[in-house]
N, C-alpha and C positions, 0 to 999 in steps of 0.2 A: 612330502608336500603334495596337497588333494589340487586336481585341477589344473596341474603345474603342465605347461607342453614339454616333452621329452627334452625337445632343444633347447629349453630355457632352462632345465635343469643340467644338462650336459656346461653349457656357458657357466652354470652359475658352479658349477663343481671345478671347473678350469680357474674361476677367478678365486675360489676359496684354498686351493692348491697352491698358486701365485703368491697368496698373502702370506700362508701357512710355512713358507720357507724363509721369512721374515725372520732373523732371531728372535726367541723370547715373546713370541705371538702366543693369543690365547684366545680360542674362540668360545666364546658362551652366548649364555639366552637370557638375560634379563628382562622381564618385559614380556617375553616372547619373541623378542627380535634378535636375528643373529648380529652379535656384535664381536668387534676384532680389538685386542687391547695390548698395550706395549709394556711388558716389564710389570708392571704393577695392575690388578685387577682393578676396572673402573677410568683407568688411563686410554682411551677408546681413541683409535683414530679410521673407523670403519663402521658402516652399518649397512645392513643389507635386507629389504623388505622384497620378498618373492610376492610376483602377481601372475596370473594363468599365462599372459604372452608375454610378459619382460619382467626384470627384477631391476631395483633401484638402490644405486649406490651413493651413499652419502660420506662425503669424506672433504677432508681440508689442504689447501693450497696456499702457499705465499700468494702476495696478492699480483705479483707479475704472472705468474702460472696461471693464478685465477683469469686474468684476464683473457688470457691465451685460449684458455677453457672452455668461457664462455661464449666463445665463436661458436665451439660446434654446436650443431642445432637439438641437440640430444642431453644440451648439460644446462644450467641455469643454478642461479644461487636459490641456496636454501630459504624457506619463507622466514623461518626464526631463530636462524643461525647464520644467516649468508654478511651477517657483519663483523662475524669473526671467521670469515673465510671459509665456511662449508659450504660446498655445490654439490647437489641432486644430478646423477648420471643415471637417465635411464636407457637400460641398457636389454636391444633384441636382437643381436646379431653381433657375429665374432669379430667383425671388423672396427665395431665401437668398441667392444671390452679390449681388444687390442690396444686400442686408442688410450684408453683410458689406463689400463694397470701400470704406466710409470707415474701415473699421476698417486696412484695409490701407496707407491713407495715413498714418496716424497711427502703424503697424510702422514704416513710410518714415521719419517724422518722428524717431522715436526712435534710425533708423542714422543718424543724422547723425554723421559720424567722430569731431569732432572738438569736443563739447556742452563749453559751461559752462553753471553755475548759471543763467543770464538764457534757456538755451534749455530748460527746465523744461516739460512740458507739463501741462494741469490733470489735479489727481488723480496728480503724479507727486512725490514727495519730491525736491525741490530738493538736501537737504543730502547726496544719494548722488552728485549731479554734483560739490560742492564737495568732498569727497571722494576725487573721479576726479581732477579738479584736481590738486588738491595730489600725490596720487602720479604724476600725471605731470610733473608738475614735477621731483620727487625723481629719477623715472626719466631726466628730459632734461638732469638737469646734467650728464653725463658729455658728452665729446665724440662725434660721431660716432653718436649712436645713432637708429635708426628705429623708429617706432612702425608694427605695421601688424598683420594680420588673417588669422592662416593658422587654417583650418579655422574660420573666425567667431568666432574670442577675438582680443581685443587683446592685443597682446604688443608685447614690446621687446626689441632686440638692440643691439649693436653692427652696426655695418656689413659687419666681419670676424669678428666670433665668432657665440656662441650667443645664445639667447633669455637671459634672465635675470628678467622679470618676463610674470607674464600679468595683467590686469584686467577686471573683467567687471562692469556693475552688476546687481542683485537687487531686488526691490521693496523692503525693508528693507534691505539693508546693501549695500557694494562687497567683490566677492569677490577674493583676490589670490592669488597662486600663488609662493613664491619659493623656490629653491633654498639651504639651509643647511647648514653644514658640521656633522660630527660632534658630539655636546654642546650645540652651539648649537638642533640641530631637535630632540633629546630633550626641551630644555626647552620648546620651544615648544609640544608635541604635551601638554603636561602643561596648558596653558590650554584653556577652554572652550570658546572662539573659533576653536580651531587644531585641523586636523584631517589624516590623509592622503588626498590627491585619487586619484581613479582614474587609472588608465594611467600616471603619472607619478610615484605616490608612491615607487615604489620605488629610484627614482635620486634619494633625498634631499629632493624638493621636500614642502614642506606647503601648505596652505590655508589662506588667515585671512579670518574673516567680520571686517568691518570697519564697525560700526555707528555711530561718534561718533568725534570729532578725537581722543579718548584712546585708542582702538583704534589710529587714526592712529599716533599718536605714537610707539606700541609699536612698530609694523612698519616703521617708518620705517628703523630700524639693518638690517632682515633684507633691505630692497631693495639696501644697500651691500654685505651679505654675500653675499647671490646675485649682485650683479654679479663679486664676486672669485671666486667659487666655477665660474662661467661663462666668465670670461675665457681668451682662448685661451691654454695651457698653451706656454711658450717653450721649445723642445727645448734639453737640455743639450748644450753644445759639447764632444766629447772633448780632453782635455787632451795636445796634442804631447809 
C-alpha cells in the first residue's frame, strides 16, 4: 500500500485479522477493492478502501443498529447503497475501529446466504425474509436452478442458461429484478412499485419493490415469464 501512513496500515491489519476470524470468510480483490465475503464468493459483507491517512469501511446493518451508528461523527449512509442498510465508516484511530468492529460482525450475520425468518436480527423486519424465502422457492421450482452471488447480488439461473431473477433485501422491502416480454413490461411499469433498473433496464428488465404478500403474489407470475424470456433459445434446424 503505497503512501499509506504506518498507523493506518496497523489499524487495517487489526480490522483484517478480526474479520478473518469469522467462519468461512474469504478475502478477495475484485476490481482492486479489498472485499470480504461469507461462504459463497460474491456474497459480500465488507469492503475496505485505503487512503493515505485513513481507510473506509463499507458494511451493512439492520435498521435499529444503523440509526445508532449514524449518530457517530465518522459514519454516514453510503450514497448509492444506503437504502439497503449500507454504511460508510472513515476510520483514523484505534478508538473508532473499536466502535466499528461489533458492527462488522452484524454485517457478517446479515450475509448468511440462505436466511429464513428465524434468522432475523434484532431491529430487522422478519417479513422481508419471509418474502425472500417465498421468492427463492418460486425460483427453485424449475429443474437445475443455481442460486449464486455475481457482483454481490443474489441471482438465480439455470446451470446452462442465463440469469432470470435478481433478489436483494432492503430495510423496508424486497427488491427483485425480472425480465419481461413486451406488453407485460409496459403494463408493469404503470404500477407504483415498478421501475426501470440501472444498467439492465434497456434489455427488458424491471425492478419491483415487494413490501407485502400482496405485492409478491402479483410478482410471482413475472418470475415465470422472466424464466421463459431468459431460457436458451433453440436453434432452428434447416429443412433438408
